[in-house]
PyMOL Python script that loads the backbone (N, CA, C, O; Angstrom):
from pymol import cmd

cmd.read_pdbstr("""\
ATOM      1  N   MET A   1       0.837  -1.171   0.000  1.00  0.00           N
ATOM      2  CA  MET A   1       0.000   0.000   0.000  1.00  0.00           C
ATOM      3  C   MET A   1       0.882   1.233   0.000  1.00  0.00           C
ATOM      4  O   MET A   1       2.015   1.212   0.479  1.00  0.00           O
ATOM      5  N   LYS A   2       0.344   2.291  -0.539  1.00  0.00           N
ATOM      6  CA  LYS A   2       1.061   3.551  -0.618  1.00  0.00           C
ATOM      7  C   LYS A   2       0.151   4.659  -0.091  1.00  0.00           C
ATOM      8  O   LYS A   2      -1.034   4.717  -0.417  1.00  0.00           O
ATOM      9  N   ARG A   3       0.724   5.525   0.721  1.00  0.00           N
ATOM     10  CA  ARG A   3      -0.032   6.689   1.202  1.00  0.00           C
ATOM     11  C   ARG A   3      -0.109   7.665   0.032  1.00  0.00           C
ATOM     12  O   ARG A   3       0.923   8.090  -0.488  1.00  0.00           O
ATOM     13  N   ILE A   4      -1.327   8.025  -0.389  1.00  0.00           N
ATOM     14  CA  ILE A   4      -1.483   8.912  -1.542  1.00  0.00           C
ATOM     15  C   ILE A   4      -1.826  10.344  -1.134  1.00  0.00           C
ATOM     16  O   ILE A   4      -1.877  11.240  -1.976  1.00  0.00           O
ATOM     17  N   ARG A   5      -2.058  10.552   0.153  1.00  0.00           N
ATOM     18  CA  ARG A   5      -2.211  11.915   0.661  1.00  0.00           C
ATOM     19  C   ARG A   5      -1.719  11.942   2.098  1.00  0.00           C
ATOM     20  O   ARG A   5      -1.898  10.972   2.835  1.00  0.00           O
ATOM     21  N   PRO A   6      -1.099  13.048   2.504  1.00  0.00           N
ATOM     22  CA  PRO A   6      -0.565  13.123   3.867  1.00  0.00           C
ATOM     23  C   PRO A   6      -1.686  13.150   4.907  1.00  0.00           C
ATOM     24  O   PRO A   6      -2.764  13.691   4.661  1.00  0.00           O
ATOM     25  N   THR A   7      -1.419  12.569   6.046  1.00  0.00           N
ATOM     26  CA  THR A   7      -2.390  12.574   7.145  1.00  0.00           C
ATOM     27  C   THR A   7      -1.668  12.940   8.440  1.00  0.00           C
ATOM     28  O   THR A   7      -0.520  12.549   8.649  1.00  0.00           O
ATOM     29  N   PRO A   8      -2.349  13.695   9.312  1.00  0.00           N
ATOM     30  CA  PRO A   8      -1.738  14.001  10.602  1.00  0.00           C
ATOM     31  C   PRO A   8      -1.763  12.771  11.517  1.00  0.00           C
ATOM     32  O   PRO A   8      -2.424  11.775  11.223  1.00  0.00           O
ATOM     33  N   SER A   9      -1.038  12.861  12.613  1.00  0.00           N
ATOM     34  CA  SER A   9      -1.002  11.770  13.587  1.00  0.00           C
ATOM     35  C   SER A   9      -2.402  11.446  14.080  1.00  0.00           C
ATOM     36  O   SER A   9      -3.240  12.334  14.238  1.00  0.00           O
ATOM     37  N   GLN A  10      -2.643  10.185  14.317  1.00  0.00           N
ATOM     38  CA  GLN A  10      -3.947   9.724  14.790  1.00  0.00           C
ATOM     39  C   GLN A  10      -4.075   9.777  16.314  1.00  0.00           C
ATOM     40  O   GLN A  10      -5.177   9.625  16.840  1.00  0.00           O
ATOM     41  N   THR A  11      -2.983   9.986  17.021  1.00  0.00           N
ATOM     42  CA  THR A  11      -2.967   9.807  18.478  1.00  0.00           C
ATOM     43  C   THR A  11      -3.958  10.680  19.227  1.00  0.00           C
ATOM     44  O   THR A  11      -4.491  10.249  20.249  1.00  0.00           O
ATOM     45  N   SER A  12      -4.223  11.886  18.758  1.00  0.00           N
ATOM     46  CA  SER A  12      -5.123  12.776  19.492  1.00  0.00           C
ATOM     47  C   SER A  12      -6.544  12.775  18.940  1.00  0.00           C
ATOM     48  O   SER A  12      -7.387  13.541  19.407  1.00  0.00           O
ATOM     49  N   LEU A  13      -6.818  11.930  17.958  1.00  0.00           N
ATOM     50  CA  LEU A  13      -8.131  11.910  17.319  1.00  0.00           C
ATOM     51  C   LEU A  13      -9.031  10.850  17.934  1.00  0.00           C
ATOM     52  O   LEU A  13      -8.566   9.797  18.372  1.00  0.00           O
ATOM     53  N   GLY A  14     -10.319  11.141  17.960  1.00  0.00           N
ATOM     54  CA  GLY A  14     -11.303  10.157  18.384  1.00  0.00           C
ATOM     55  C   GLY A  14     -11.588   9.181  17.250  1.00  0.00           C
ATOM     56  O   GLY A  14     -10.999   9.271  16.172  1.00  0.00           O
ATOM     57  N   GLU A  15     -12.492   8.256  17.506  1.00  0.00           N
ATOM     58  CA  GLU A  15     -12.789   7.210  16.520  1.00  0.00           C
ATOM     59  C   GLU A  15     -13.229   7.786  15.182  1.00  0.00           C
ATOM     60  O   GLU A  15     -12.719   7.374  14.140  1.00  0.00           O
ATOM     61  N   GLU A  16     -14.166   8.733  15.188  1.00  0.00           N
ATOM     62  CA  GLU A  16     -14.647   9.312  13.930  1.00  0.00           C
ATOM     63  C   GLU A  16     -13.555  10.119  13.238  1.00  0.00           C
ATOM     64  O   GLU A  16     -13.443  10.091  12.012  1.00  0.00           O
ATOM     65  N   GLY A  17     -12.749  10.838  14.019  1.00  0.00           N
ATOM     66  CA  GLY A  17     -11.657  11.613  13.456  1.00  0.00           C
ATOM     67  C   GLY A  17     -10.609  10.741  12.796  1.00  0.00           C
ATOM     68  O   GLY A  17     -10.089  11.085  11.735  1.00  0.00           O
ATOM     69  N   ARG A  18     -10.291   9.595  13.428  1.00  0.00           N
ATOM     70  CA  ARG A  18      -9.322   8.667  12.842  1.00  0.00           C
ATOM     71  C   ARG A  18      -9.848   8.101  11.531  1.00  0.00           C
ATOM     72  O   ARG A  18      -9.118   7.976  10.548  1.00  0.00           O
ATOM     73  N   ARG A  19     -11.116   7.766  11.541  1.00  0.00           N
ATOM     74  CA  ARG A  19     -11.728   7.195  10.328  1.00  0.00           C
ATOM     75  C   ARG A  19     -11.658   8.213   9.183  1.00  0.00           C
ATOM     76  O   ARG A  19     -11.254   7.872   8.072  1.00  0.00           O
ATOM     77  N   ALA A  20     -12.048   9.446   9.455  1.00  0.00           N
ATOM     78  CA  ALA A  20     -12.039  10.488   8.422  1.00  0.00           C
ATOM     79  C   ALA A  20     -10.614  10.819   7.991  1.00  0.00           C
ATOM     80  O   ALA A  20     -10.372  11.119   6.821  1.00  0.00           O
ATOM     81  N   ASN A  21      -9.675  10.767   8.926  1.00  0.00           N
ATOM     82  CA  ASN A  21      -8.293  11.115   8.659  1.00  0.00           C
ATOM     83  C   ASN A  21      -7.654  10.211   7.603  1.00  0.00           C
ATOM     84  O   ASN A  21      -6.877  10.692   6.779  1.00  0.00           O
ATOM     85  N   VAL A  22      -7.959   8.934   7.610  1.00  0.00           N
ATOM     86  CA  VAL A  22      -7.327   8.007   6.670  1.00  0.00           C
ATOM     87  C   VAL A  22      -8.211   7.630   5.489  1.00  0.00           C
ATOM     88  O   VAL A  22      -7.794   6.865   4.620  1.00  0.00           O
ATOM     89  N   GLU A  23      -9.419   8.158   5.452  1.00  0.00           N
ATOM     90  CA  GLU A  23     -10.318   7.859   4.337  1.00  0.00           C
ATOM     91  C   GLU A  23      -9.676   8.322   3.029  1.00  0.00           C
ATOM     92  O   GLU A  23      -9.370   9.504   2.873  1.00  0.00           O
ATOM     93  N   GLY A  24      -9.475   7.412   2.105  1.00  0.00           N
ATOM     94  CA  GLY A  24      -8.891   7.727   0.812  1.00  0.00           C
ATOM     95  C   GLY A  24      -7.409   8.060   0.850  1.00  0.00           C
ATOM     96  O   GLY A  24      -6.875   8.619  -0.108  1.00  0.00           O
ATOM     97  N   ALA A  25      -6.737   7.723   1.948  1.00  0.00           N
ATOM     98  CA  ALA A  25      -5.325   8.079   2.089  1.00  0.00           C
ATOM     99  C   ALA A  25      -4.372   7.013   1.543  1.00  0.00           C
ATOM    100  O   ALA A  25      -3.181   7.280   1.384  1.00  0.00           O
ATOM    101  N   PHE A  26      -4.880   5.809   1.255  1.00  0.00           N
ATOM    102  CA  PHE A  26      -4.012   4.715   0.813  1.00  0.00           C
ATOM    103  C   PHE A  26      -4.532   4.098  -0.481  1.00  0.00           C
ATOM    104  O   PHE A  26      -5.735   4.070  -0.737  1.00  0.00           O
ATOM    105  N   ALA A  27      -3.603   3.609  -1.282  1.00  0.00           N
ATOM    106  CA  ALA A  27      -3.950   2.903  -2.516  1.00  0.00           C
ATOM    107  C   ALA A  27      -2.863   1.872  -2.791  1.00  0.00           C
ATOM    108  O   ALA A  27      -1.754   1.966  -2.265  1.00  0.00           O
ATOM    109  N   LEU A  28      -3.192   0.896  -3.615  1.00  0.00           N
ATOM    110  CA  LEU A  28      -2.185  -0.088  -4.018  1.00  0.00           C
ATOM    111  C   LEU A  28      -1.131   0.587  -4.888  1.00  0.00           C
ATOM    112  O   LEU A  28      -1.453   1.414  -5.742  1.00  0.00           O
ATOM    113  N   ARG A  29       0.113   0.231  -4.665  1.00  0.00           N
ATOM    114  CA  ARG A  29       1.194   0.750  -5.510  1.00  0.00           C
ATOM    115  C   ARG A  29       1.045   0.188  -6.920  1.00  0.00           C
ATOM    116  O   ARG A  29       0.469  -0.881  -7.123  1.00  0.00           O
ATOM    117  N   ARG A  30       1.573   0.927  -7.884  1.00  0.00           N
ATOM    118  CA  ARG A  30       1.543   0.453  -9.271  1.00  0.00           C
ATOM    119  C   ARG A  30       2.215  -0.908  -9.368  1.00  0.00           C
ATOM    120  O   ARG A  30       3.248  -1.149  -8.742  1.00  0.00           O
ATOM    121  N   GLY A  31       1.635  -1.771 -10.137  1.00  0.00           N
ATOM    122  CA  GLY A  31       2.227  -3.078 -10.363  1.00  0.00           C
ATOM    123  C   GLY A  31       1.920  -4.105  -9.290  1.00  0.00           C
ATOM    124  O   GLY A  31       2.221  -5.286  -9.462  1.00  0.00           O
ATOM    125  N   VAL A  32       1.323  -3.675  -8.181  1.00  0.00           N
ATOM    126  CA  VAL A  32       1.066  -4.602  -7.075  1.00  0.00           C
ATOM    127  C   VAL A  32      -0.118  -5.513  -7.383  1.00  0.00           C
ATOM    128  O   VAL A  32      -0.147  -6.655  -6.925  1.00  0.00           O
ATOM    129  N   LYS A  33      -1.084  -5.034  -8.140  1.00  0.00           N
ATOM    130  CA  LYS A  33      -2.252  -5.863  -8.458  1.00  0.00           C
ATOM    131  C   LYS A  33      -1.835  -7.205  -9.039  1.00  0.00           C
ATOM    132  O   LYS A  33      -2.393  -8.242  -8.679  1.00  0.00           O
ATOM    133  N   ARG A  34      -0.858  -7.190  -9.936  1.00  0.00           N
ATOM    134  CA  ARG A  34      -0.421  -8.464 -10.540  1.00  0.00           C
ATOM    135  C   ARG A  34       0.269  -9.351  -9.517  1.00  0.00           C
ATOM    136  O   ARG A  34       0.294 -10.571  -9.677  1.00  0.00           O
ATOM    137  N   LEU A  35       0.832  -8.760  -8.467  1.00  0.00           N
ATOM    138  CA  LEU A  35       1.502  -9.547  -7.429  1.00  0.00           C
ATOM    139  C   LEU A  35       0.523 -10.160  -6.437  1.00  0.00           C
ATOM    140  O   LEU A  35       0.767 -11.255  -5.930  1.00  0.00           O
ATOM    141  N   VAL A  36      -0.586  -9.469  -6.150  1.00  0.00           N
ATOM    142  CA  VAL A  36      -1.523  -9.966  -5.136  1.00  0.00           C
ATOM    143  C   VAL A  36      -2.688 -10.747  -5.730  1.00  0.00           C
ATOM    144  O   VAL A  36      -3.338 -11.511  -5.017  1.00  0.00           O
ATOM    145  N   ALA A  37      -2.963 -10.575  -6.997  1.00  0.00           N
ATOM    146  CA  ALA A  37      -4.122 -11.223  -7.619  1.00  0.00           C
ATOM    147  C   ALA A  37      -4.086 -12.734  -7.413  1.00  0.00           C
ATOM    148  O   ALA A  37      -3.128 -13.405  -7.797  1.00  0.00           O
ATOM    149  N   GLY A  38      -5.139 -13.252  -6.805  1.00  0.00           N
ATOM    150  CA  GLY A  38      -5.274 -14.684  -6.586  1.00  0.00           C
ATOM    151  C   GLY A  38      -4.438 -15.247  -5.451  1.00  0.00           C
ATOM    152  O   GLY A  38      -4.398 -16.464  -5.275  1.00  0.00           O
ATOM    153  N   ARG A  39      -3.771 -14.408  -4.679  1.00  0.00           N
ATOM    154  CA  ARG A  39      -2.894 -14.881  -3.603  1.00  0.00           C
ATOM    155  C   ARG A  39      -3.437 -14.502  -2.226  1.00  0.00           C
ATOM    156  O   ARG A  39      -4.328 -13.663  -2.090  1.00  0.00           O
ATOM    157  N   SER A  40      -2.877 -15.138  -1.230  1.00  0.00           N
ATOM    158  CA  SER A  40      -3.154 -14.759   0.152  1.00  0.00           C
ATOM    159  C   SER A  40      -2.114 -13.726   0.567  1.00  0.00           C
ATOM    160  O   SER A  40      -0.937 -13.848   0.229  1.00  0.00           O
ATOM    161  N   VAL A  41      -2.555 -12.709   1.302  1.00  0.00           N
ATOM    162  CA  VAL A  41      -1.685 -11.597   1.668  1.00  0.00           C
ATOM    163  C   VAL A  41      -1.745 -11.370   3.177  1.00  0.00           C
ATOM    164  O   VAL A  41      -2.816 -11.424   3.782  1.00  0.00           O
ATOM    165  N   LEU A  42      -0.587 -11.118   3.771  1.00  0.00           N
ATOM    166  CA  LEU A  42      -0.487 -10.757   5.178  1.00  0.00           C
ATOM    167  C   LEU A  42      -0.124  -9.282   5.262  1.00  0.00           C
ATOM    168  O   LEU A  42       0.903  -8.860   4.731  1.00  0.00           O
ATOM    169  N   LEU A  43      -0.976  -8.488   5.937  1.00  0.00           N
ATOM    170  CA  LEU A  43      -0.682  -7.078   6.183  1.00  0.00           C
ATOM    171  C   LEU A  43      -0.283  -6.936   7.646  1.00  0.00           C
ATOM    172  O   LEU A  43      -0.906  -7.537   8.521  1.00  0.00           O
ATOM    173  N   VAL A  44       0.747  -6.149   7.917  1.00  0.00           N
ATOM    174  CA  VAL A  44       1.188  -5.919   9.293  1.00  0.00           C
ATOM    175  C   VAL A  44       0.960  -4.449   9.626  1.00  0.00           C
ATOM    176  O   VAL A  44       1.468  -3.561   8.942  1.00  0.00           O
ATOM    177  N   ASP A  45       0.194  -4.204  10.678  1.00  0.00           N
ATOM    178  CA  ASP A  45      -0.102  -2.855  11.152  1.00  0.00           C
ATOM    179  C   ASP A  45       0.625  -2.658  12.473  1.00  0.00           C
ATOM    180  O   ASP A  45       0.617  -3.550  13.321  1.00  0.00           O
ATOM    181  N   ASP A  46       1.250  -1.511  12.657  1.00  0.00           N
ATOM    182  CA  ASP A  46       2.031  -1.302  13.879  1.00  0.00           C
ATOM    183  C   ASP A  46       1.164  -1.197  15.125  1.00  0.00           C
ATOM    184  O   ASP A  46       1.436  -1.873  16.117  1.00  0.00           O
ATOM    185  N   VAL A  47       0.116  -0.358  15.097  1.00  0.00           N
ATOM    186  CA  VAL A  47      -0.740  -0.160  16.268  1.00  0.00           C
ATOM    187  C   VAL A  47      -2.193  -0.168  15.818  1.00  0.00           C
ATOM    188  O   VAL A  47      -2.542   0.452  14.814  1.00  0.00           O
ATOM    189  N   CYS A  48      -3.032  -0.866  16.558  1.00  0.00           N
ATOM    190  CA  CYS A  48      -4.462  -0.918  16.275  1.00  0.00           C
ATOM    191  C   CYS A  48      -5.205  -0.051  17.281  1.00  0.00           C
ATOM    192  O   CYS A  48      -5.167  -0.313  18.484  1.00  0.00           O
ATOM    193  N   ASP A  49      -5.884   0.990  16.782  1.00  0.00           N
ATOM    194  CA  ASP A  49      -6.717   1.821  17.644  1.00  0.00           C
ATOM    195  C   ASP A  49      -8.140   1.281  17.668  1.00  0.00           C
ATOM    196  O   ASP A  49      -8.636   0.849  18.709  1.00  0.00           O
ATOM    197  N   ASP A  50      -8.779   1.310  16.523  1.00  0.00           N
ATOM    198  CA  ASP A  50     -10.162   0.841  16.433  1.00  0.00           C
ATOM    199  C   ASP A  50     -10.351  -0.214  15.349  1.00  0.00           C
ATOM    200  O   ASP A  50     -11.469  -0.681  15.129  1.00  0.00           O
ATOM    201  N   GLY A  51      -9.270  -0.594  14.671  1.00  0.00           N
ATOM    202  CA  GLY A  51      -9.344  -1.599  13.616  1.00  0.00           C
ATOM    203  C   GLY A  51      -9.672  -1.035  12.249  1.00  0.00           C
ATOM    204  O   GLY A  51      -9.662  -1.764  11.257  1.00  0.00           O
ATOM    205  N   GLY A  52      -9.963   0.256  12.185  1.00  0.00           N
ATOM    206  CA  GLY A  52     -10.369   0.865  10.918  1.00  0.00           C
ATOM    207  C   GLY A  52      -9.280   0.891   9.876  1.00  0.00           C
ATOM    208  O   GLY A  52      -9.540   0.638   8.700  1.00  0.00           O
ATOM    209  N   ASP A  53      -8.052   1.194  10.289  1.00  0.00           N
ATOM    210  CA  ASP A  53      -6.951   1.232   9.325  1.00  0.00           C
ATOM    211  C   ASP A  53      -6.758  -0.129   8.671  1.00  0.00           C
ATOM    212  O   ASP A  53      -6.653  -0.232   7.449  1.00  0.00           O
ATOM    213  N   GLY A  54      -6.712  -1.162   9.488  1.00  0.00           N
ATOM    214  CA  GLY A  54      -6.538  -2.511   8.959  1.00  0.00           C
ATOM    215  C   GLY A  54      -7.657  -2.900   8.017  1.00  0.00           C
ATOM    216  O   GLY A  54      -7.423  -3.535   6.989  1.00  0.00           O
ATOM    217  N   ALA A  55      -8.880  -2.518   8.372  1.00  0.00           N
ATOM    218  CA  ALA A  55     -10.032  -2.852   7.528  1.00  0.00           C
ATOM    219  C   ALA A  55      -9.941  -2.147   6.178  1.00  0.00           C
ATOM    220  O   ALA A  55     -10.226  -2.753   5.146  1.00  0.00           O
ATOM    221  N   ARG A  56      -9.549  -0.877   6.175  1.00  0.00           N
ATOM    222  CA  ARG A  56      -9.427  -0.146   4.911  1.00  0.00           C
ATOM    223  C   ARG A  56      -8.280  -0.682   4.063  1.00  0.00           C
ATOM    224  O   ARG A  56      -8.407  -0.813   2.846  1.00  0.00           O
ATOM    225  N   LEU A  57      -7.169  -0.989   4.706  1.00  0.00           N
ATOM    226  CA  LEU A  57      -6.045  -1.547   3.957  1.00  0.00           C
ATOM    227  C   LEU A  57      -6.401  -2.914   3.380  1.00  0.00           C
ATOM    228  O   LEU A  57      -6.075  -3.216   2.232  1.00  0.00           O
ATOM    229  N   ARG A  58      -7.078  -3.742   4.191  1.00  0.00           N
ATOM    230  CA  ARG A  58      -7.503  -5.060   3.708  1.00  0.00           C
ATOM    231  C   ARG A  58      -8.419  -4.906   2.498  1.00  0.00           C
ATOM    232  O   ARG A  58      -8.268  -5.620   1.507  1.00  0.00           O
ATOM    233  N   ALA A  59      -9.371  -3.972   2.578  1.00  0.00           N
ATOM    234  CA  ALA A  59     -10.298  -3.759   1.461  1.00  0.00           C
ATOM    235  C   ALA A  59      -9.548  -3.349   0.199  1.00  0.00           C
ATOM    236  O   ALA A  59      -9.897  -3.789  -0.896  1.00  0.00           O
ATOM    237  N   GLY A  60      -8.529  -2.516   0.339  1.00  0.00           N
ATOM    238  CA  GLY A  60      -7.746  -2.099  -0.822  1.00  0.00           C
ATOM    239  C   GLY A  60      -7.018  -3.250  -1.479  1.00  0.00           C
ATOM    240  O   GLY A  60      -6.957  -3.330  -2.706  1.00  0.00           O
ATOM    241  N   VAL A  61      -6.465  -4.142  -0.676  1.00  0.00           N
ATOM    242  CA  VAL A  61      -5.750  -5.299  -1.216  1.00  0.00           C
ATOM    243  C   VAL A  61      -6.741  -6.283  -1.852  1.00  0.00           C
ATOM    244  O   VAL A  61      -6.450  -6.885  -2.886  1.00  0.00           O
ATOM    245  N   GLU A  62      -7.905  -6.439  -1.228  1.00  0.00           N
ATOM    246  CA  GLU A  62      -8.934  -7.310  -1.814  1.00  0.00           C
ATOM    247  C   GLU A  62      -9.404  -6.758  -3.150  1.00  0.00           C
ATOM    248  O   GLU A  62      -9.647  -7.520  -4.086  1.00  0.00           O
ATOM    249  N   GLU A  63      -9.536  -5.435  -3.248  1.00  0.00           N
ATOM    250  CA  GLU A  63      -9.919  -4.822  -4.534  1.00  0.00           C
ATOM    251  C   GLU A  63      -8.867  -5.088  -5.597  1.00  0.00           C
ATOM    252  O   GLU A  63      -9.173  -5.116  -6.789  1.00  0.00           O
ATOM    253  N   GLY A  64      -7.635  -5.283  -5.169  1.00  0.00           N
ATOM    254  CA  GLY A  64      -6.557  -5.609  -6.094  1.00  0.00           C
ATOM    255  C   GLY A  64      -6.578  -7.060  -6.550  1.00  0.00           C
ATOM    256  O   GLY A  64      -5.766  -7.468  -7.380  1.00  0.00           O
ATOM    257  N   GLY A  65      -7.515  -7.843  -6.001  1.00  0.00           N
ATOM    258  CA  GLY A  65      -7.676  -9.221  -6.451  1.00  0.00           C
ATOM    259  C   GLY A  65      -7.120 -10.279  -5.530  1.00  0.00           C
ATOM    260  O   GLY A  65      -7.092 -11.454  -5.897  1.00  0.00           O
ATOM    261  N   ALA A  66      -6.674  -9.901  -4.336  1.00  0.00           N
ATOM    262  CA  ALA A  66      -6.159 -10.903  -3.402  1.00  0.00           C
ATOM    263  C   ALA A  66      -7.255 -11.893  -3.040  1.00  0.00           C
ATOM    264  O   ALA A  66      -8.414 -11.520  -2.862  1.00  0.00           O
ATOM    265  N   GLN A  67      -6.873 -13.148  -2.934  1.00  0.00           N
ATOM    266  CA  GLN A  67      -7.831 -14.208  -2.616  1.00  0.00           C
ATOM    267  C   GLN A  67      -8.203 -14.181  -1.138  1.00  0.00           C
ATOM    268  O   GLN A  67      -9.355 -14.427  -0.779  1.00  0.00           O
ATOM    269  N   GLY A  68      -7.241 -13.885  -0.291  1.00  0.00           N
ATOM    270  CA  GLY A  68      -7.476 -13.802   1.141  1.00  0.00           C
ATOM    271  C   GLY A  68      -6.502 -12.817   1.758  1.00  0.00           C
ATOM    272  O   GLY A  68      -5.356 -12.711   1.321  1.00  0.00           O
ATOM    273  N   VAL A  69      -6.958 -12.093   2.778  1.00  0.00           N
ATOM    274  CA  VAL A  69      -6.112 -11.100   3.421  1.00  0.00           C
ATOM    275  C   VAL A  69      -6.232 -11.253   4.931  1.00  0.00           C
ATOM    276  O   VAL A  69      -7.335 -11.317   5.476  1.00  0.00           O
ATOM    277  N   VAL A  70      -5.084 -11.310   5.600  1.00  0.00           N
ATOM    278  CA  VAL A  70      -5.037 -11.363   7.064  1.00  0.00           C
ATOM    279  C   VAL A  70      -4.297 -10.130   7.528  1.00  0.00           C
ATOM    280  O   VAL A  70      -3.249  -9.781   6.985  1.00  0.00           O
ATOM    281  N   VAL A  71      -4.857  -9.455   8.560  1.00  0.00           N
ATOM    282  CA  VAL A  71      -4.202  -8.272   9.129  1.00  0.00           C
ATOM    283  C   VAL A  71      -3.656  -8.669  10.495  1.00  0.00           C
ATOM    284  O   VAL A  71      -4.402  -9.141  11.352  1.00  0.00           O
ATOM    285  N   CYS A  72      -2.362  -8.479  10.696  1.00  0.00           N
ATOM    286  CA  CYS A  72      -1.708  -8.762  11.960  1.00  0.00           C
ATOM    287  C   CYS A  72      -1.290  -7.431  12.579  1.00  0.00           C
ATOM    288  O   CYS A  72      -0.687  -6.588  11.914  1.00  0.00           O
ATOM    289  N   THR A  73      -1.619  -7.250  13.862  1.00  0.00           N
ATOM    290  CA  THR A  73      -1.273  -6.012  14.552  1.00  0.00           C
ATOM    291  C   THR A  73      -0.231  -6.291  15.608  1.00  0.00           C
ATOM    292  O   THR A  73      -0.342  -7.262  16.357  1.00  0.00           O
ATOM    293  N   VAL A  74       0.781  -5.447  15.675  1.00  0.00           N
ATOM    294  CA  VAL A  74       1.877  -5.608  16.621  1.00  0.00           C
ATOM    295  C   VAL A  74       1.459  -5.190  18.022  1.00  0.00           C
ATOM    296  O   VAL A  74       1.824  -5.850  18.995  1.00  0.00           O
ATOM    297  N   ALA A  75       0.692  -4.096  18.144  1.00  0.00           N
ATOM    298  CA  ALA A  75       0.294  -3.586  19.460  1.00  0.00           C
ATOM    299  C   ALA A  75      -1.105  -2.995  19.416  1.00  0.00           C
ATOM    300  O   ALA A  75      -1.557  -2.518  18.375  1.00  0.00           O
ATOM    301  N   LEU A  76      -1.783  -3.029  20.550  1.00  0.00           N
ATOM    302  CA  LEU A  76      -3.092  -2.410  20.691  1.00  0.00           C
ATOM    303  C   LEU A  76      -2.923  -1.099  21.451  1.00  0.00           C
ATOM    304  O   LEU A  76      -2.171  -1.021  22.422  1.00  0.00           O
ATOM    305  N   ALA A  77      -3.637  -0.069  20.993  1.00  0.00           N
ATOM    306  CA  ALA A  77      -3.588   1.213  21.680  1.00  0.00           C
ATOM    307  C   ALA A  77      -4.325   1.099  23.010  1.00  0.00           C
ATOM    308  O   ALA A  77      -5.327   0.392  23.122  1.00  0.00           O
ATOM    309  N   ALA A  78      -3.819   1.797  24.000  1.00  0.00           N
ATOM    310  CA  ALA A  78      -4.431   1.750  25.336  1.00  0.00           C
ATOM    311  C   ALA A  78      -5.656   2.634  25.413  1.00  0.00           C
ATOM    312  O   ALA A  78      -6.294   2.714  26.462  1.00  0.00           O
TER     313      ALA A  78
END
""", "prot")
cmd.dss("prot")
cmd.show_as("cartoon", "prot")
cmd.util.cbc("prot")
cmd.orient("prot")
């Protein structure tokens, strides 16, 4: 995935603010569709606040044709 527009830090935002902050901020990099099409993909997210980032990233990879997508998070926000 590639960030296609800058976004401020999510740390001080509430749930709705975080959702709006990353809406439309990521897209598949050029040439990646041919790499993910028909395959299983593992996405790694550094911190999970509400799960929205992982869900949006997963949806983007699925739109690229991935057969299955798993999101793994390293840490949960307190």
